[in-house]
Each structure stands twice: as structure tokens, then as C-alpha cells.
N, C-alpha and C positions, 0 to 999 in steps of 0.2 A: 167397457168404460175405460177411457185412456188414463194411463198412469200420470199422476201429478209429478212434475219435476220438483226436486228439492231446491229450495231457494239457494242461490249462489251467494257467496260472500262478496260484497262489493270490493272492488279493487282499491288498494291503498293508493292515495294520490298525494301529491305535494301539498294540496290544500288541506288534507287531513293532518299531515305532519305539521303544517303551519299553525292550524287551529289548536293542536294539542301541545305545541311547544311555545306558542305565543309569538312566534316570529312571522314575518310576512312571507307569502309564497316565493317572492323573488329572492329573499334572503335564504330561504331553505334551498332553492335551486342553486344559488351561487355557492352555498356551503357544501352541497353534495358534489359540485363540480370543482371543488378546491380552488375557487377564485381567490385572488390575493387580497381583495378588499374586505374579506370576512375574517374576523378574529378567530384565534385558535379555540377559545372557549365555546364560541358559537358553533364552530364546525364540529367540535366534539359532541355537543348536546344533540345537534341535528343528526349526525351520523349514528349515534347510539340509538336514538329513537327510531330512525329509519330501519336500522338493523333489527330492532325489537319487533317492528311491524312486518318485517320481511320485505321491505320495499327496495327495489333495485331501479336505479335511474337508467333510462335509456340514453346511451352516450353516442352522439354523432361526432365523429372525428372531423374537426373543422380546420385543423392545422397540423403541420408536420411536427412530430415529436422532437423535442430539443433535449439532448443529453449533455449535462454540464460536467466539465472537469473541475471538481471542487477541491482546491489545493489549500490545505492547512499549512500555514507558514509558522516559523518560530518567531517570537517577539523580536522585532528589530532586524529580521532577516533581510539580507541584501539580495535582491533578485528573486524571481519567482520560478525560473526554469532551470533545473539541474538536468544532467543527462538522463537520470532516472525518470523525472517528470516528462521530459521530451519523448522518451521511449514509450511510456504509458499512453501519452496523448497520440503518438503515431498509431498505436494499435486501435485506440478509440476512433481516430479519424478513418482508418481503414474500414471499421465496422459501419460507422455512420455513412460513409460514402457508398458502401455496398447496399445498405438498406434505405438509402435516401432520407437520412435523418440530419437534423441540425446539430452542430457541436459548438458549445460555448465554454467560456472559462470564467471562473470566479475564484479569487484568492484572498485570504485574510487569515490573521492569527486566531488562535482558539478563543481569546477573550471577545473578539468581535463576532465570531461565528456563534458563540454562546449567548450573546446579548440579543434580546428581542426574538421575533418570530422568523427564523431563517426560512421556513417553508413559505411564508408570505413574501419574503424578500426575493426568493428564487422564482416564486409564482409571478411576480411583477415583471420579471425578465423573460417570462414564457418558458421557463425550465420545466420539463416533464419528469426528470429524474437525474441523479447525479452519481458519478464515479468519484469517490472520496480518496484523495491522495495525501499521504503523510498523516493520517488520522492518529492521534495520540490519546493517552488517558485523560488529557485535558479537554477532549472534545465531547462535552456534554450535549451538544446539539444533536448527536446521534439518538439520544433518548427521545427528543422531539420528533425526529424522523420516524422512529418506531411507533410512537403514539399516534402520529398523523398518517401512518401508512404511506409515507413519502418514499417512492422507489429509489433505492440507492444500493451501491456495493462499494466496499472498501477494497483497496488493492495493496497487496504485499504485507500490510500490517493493520491491526485494528484493536481498539480497546475492547473489553468484554462485551459491552452493549452492541458492538458492531460485528462481533465475531461470527454471528449467524449469517452474515452477508459478506463473505470474504473470498477474494480470489488471490491466491498466493503461490509461491514456489515451494518446492520440497526442501526447505532451509536446513532442517536437521540432517537429512540424508546427504545433502551436498557438502555440508560442513564435515561430516564424518569421512566422506570420500576424499576431501582435500587433505585432512590430517593423516588419514591412512596412507595416502600417496606419499606425503612427505616422510612419514616414518619408514615406509618401505624402501626409500632411497637413502635412508640413514640418518635423518634429522631426529634429534631428541629435544633440543632447545628451540621450541616453536612459540612465537609470540602472537598474540591477538591484538590488532588495533581495533579497539572496541569503542565506537562513538554512538552506538544505537541502543544498547540493551536497557538503559534506564527509562527509555521513552517509548520504544516500539517492540511489540512482541516478536517481530521477525528477528530483531537483534537479540532478544532473550533466547529464542530458539537456537540461534547460531552460537551464542555464548555457552549455553548449557551443553549443546552437542560438542563444542570444542573442548570444554573441561572434561566431559565424559570420555571423549576419545583420547585425551592426554592423561587420563588417570594413571598414576604411577610413573609418569615420565617427567615429573617436576617441571611443568611448563613455565616459561618466562612470559608472564601476562602483564598487560597494561590496560587499565580501565579508566578511560577519560571520556567525557561527553562533549562533543562539538556543540550539541544543542544547548548545553548549559551556558555557553558563551556564544551568542548568535553572531558576533562580529568575526568569529573564527570559522572559516570555511573548511571543507574537508581537506583541501590541499595543505592549508596551514596547520591544521590539527595533525595530519599524518607526518608532515615534515618534522614538527616539534617532537611528537611521540616517538618516531623512529630514531631521532637523534638521541633521545633519552635512553632508549633501549640499547642502542649500539655503543653507548658510553659505559655500560655495565661491565664489570670484570669478566663475568660469564655471559657474554652477549649472545643473543639468539642467532641461530644459523638460518632461520626461516621466519617469515612473517605471513600472517593471514589477515588481510585487510577487508573491511566491511563494504568498500565501494571501489569503483574504478578510479575515482579521483584519489582516494587514499593509496591505492596500489601504485599509481604513477608517481605520486609524491614520495612514497617510501623509497622507490628506486632512485629518485632525484636526491633524497637525503643521504642515502648510502653512498652514492657516487660523490656527493659533495664532501663526504668524510674520507674519501680516498679508497672506498671499498668497491669491489666489483660485484655486479649482479649477473649471473648467479654464482660465480666462483666463491665469493665470501658470504653472500646472503641470497637465499631464494625468496621469491615473493609470489604469493597467490592472492587474488582479489575476487570478490563477488561482483556480479553485474557487468557483463561483457559490453563492450562498445568498440567503435572503430579506433578510439584512442588507445585501447588495450592492444589491439592488433598491430598498431603502428608506433607503439612506444618503443624505447630502446633500453633493454631488449623487449621483445613482444611479451606481454603478460600472460601467464597461465591464469585461467579464470574458472571459478565455480559459476557456470553460466546458466541463468534462467532468462528466457526471452520475455522482457517486459512488454514488448509489442504484443506477444500472445496473451499476456495477462491483461493488458488494456483492452484488447479485442474481446476477450472472454467477459471482462467486467461490463463492457458496454452492452454485450448481448444479454447478460443477467439483468441489467437495469431495464433494457428494452422489454424483456419478458414481464417484468414487474410493473411496467407502466399501466398495462391493462388489468393485470391480476396480481394482487400482493403475494398470495401464496405462502408456502412454508419457507423456512430458512433454507438457504442454499449456499454451500461452500464448494469452491473448486480449487484443485491443486494442479498447477502446471509443472510438469517434470523438467528438470534441468540436467546438465551434464558437466563433467570436468573436462575442460579443453586445455591440453598440455601444450605450452609454448616455451619460449627460450628463457623465461625468467626463473626457471627451477632446474636444479641439478643437485647431485649429492653434496653434502657438506664438505668443507676443506679437508678434514682429517680422513673422511671416507674416501674422497677422491685421491688423496695422497697415498693411502694404503693400497688402493687399487692400482696406482701407478707403479709402486714398488713390486707388487706381485707380477705385473706385466714384465 
């Protein structure tokens, strides 16, 4: 006698989910496909019920994935593209070109990004995932990205809720290398032009590493925030801050600046006051660019390739478009590039000359 087959469980369908949730089959389908015309609450209900039943939607790729450069701006900020943003986007463009993806741009301040359903707004624009640039602690929209499983990665800096999807440089190590180099050639009064630490954890890492490296050396430090005054760009901030430092009775003999713009402006401010770089003041900055190589003198830099960071971030988002997966963080290693803007401090140089 032939064996009777055990009855198989009927496959879960969209129609079952629709019946059990009270939504129409088309609404269920659009919610599972993350269509922009479906509200966040509806999407959440449908997705949770589908997961409970073990239902997986068969996805047929009908369009090219679009990775968005999502740029968070400061309130009242003038202009969208800094050299940092341009370098990140160059790396993203290289990745998107290599893998035949679309690249788009969306920029707004935190208040606008936090208002409403950003996933839905980006969905209307055909965005599949986003590389978030300049994310700060004001960026509550990242919580919604996490809840909606919207593919994203933050670059260089991120608030706690975005730290699990971060591509950054080795900030602490580079800062220590820069300070150690300056101390090795004789500098003891080293100032930090700090415009980032209050808002971005990359700045926090650099500032903490600077203070730790300078422990016991009585560093001359300045802590001002360019972001607190959005009408002040990095050039203006650095020029004013450098002038303040150099007017002190015990002025610093070296400066460590948070950006290329700050480093270039620090050199300008010193020369404007009749001081020579590097004879009277050494300058090191983060974030290399052609501006640094062609400044006068050429800037020594703690260099992380933001093109590589942008490329890696686009790749992380691309992987997450199909599968959300676990948190993933990447660290791109940088290097200290010694150029003409650094030399021993005046007293060290004078002593060496006498010995000769």
C-alpha cells in the first residue's frame, strides 16, 4: 500500500497578509516593495506581519539602483559643496560608474531632514540607498532609516544611531602621528584649530587624541565652532582663530588644523601678521587636497583619502540595497605627508645653527 504524503502547508501569499492585516493586496505589495506612496506606519505593520509568517517577496529588479549623496547642511549654510564633500562624491561616482549605478544628490539641514518621512521623500526620487555626509547628533532621521531598513552608510562621522554603518579614517592614530612628529622636531606649544568636536565624532576623536598626545606639554589650545555660526566658513574661522593665538604672549610654534581650508587660512593669517611659515610657525592640517600641495608653502597633511572613503561607502550601501544584514564599519587608513609647512621651532633652529 503506497504511503500517504503528509499534507503540505499552503504557501503564504500577499492575499493572506492582506486578509490578516486588513489592507488591500496592492497596498501590501507596495509596502513590501518600499513604494513611496505608502505611509511608514502601514509599511511597518505589513513588514512585521510578513516576517512573522515567514513570507519573502520575490523581487524582480526593474531599474538601475540609485545611490544618493545625502548631504546634511548647517542651518543657513552657504553652499553645498566643500572640498571634503567633493572628494567623497568623487569616490562615490567612481564606484557607481564601475558598477553601472545612478548617482544623485540631496541636501538639506537637519530640521528639514528630520521632518516627515525621509524614506518616502527619497523613494519618490527613485533613491535605493544613501551615503550620508556631515551627519551630526541633530540627525534624528537616521533612526527612521534604521526602523525602515533603508540602506545607508555615514562617512567620516556619525551620531550614535548611525555608528553601526560608518566608513571613516583612522582619526586618532593620525592625530597622534602628527603631534608626535611636531614634538620630535622640537615643538612644545602646539595649538589645535578645533571647529568640529562639538558636532562630529570625527572631531571628538581628533581632539581627544590631540589632548592625550600633548599631556604634560601644556598645549596652547583653542576651541571654537564654525558650525555654531553658519555664516563663518572654515577660511574665516581659521584666520580669526590663528590671529587670536598668535597674539598671545606665549604664542604657539605649531598649529594642527581640522581641514585643508583651515590650514591654508592659518598660513595666510600668519603671513598677514608678518610671520614666516614654517620659520616662525609650523602648520599641519587634516584632509589633503590639491590646494594643500600648491599652497605657499605646501602643507604637511594628516591625509585620509576621502575618495577611498566615498568609494567604500557606496559599496557598503550597494551591498545593503539587496540585504540589510548586520552593522558594518570600515576604517580607511591614512598617512602623514610631510611637506614644506613644518620645520623645527625658532629656538630649536637657532640652537642648531649655533652648534653648527
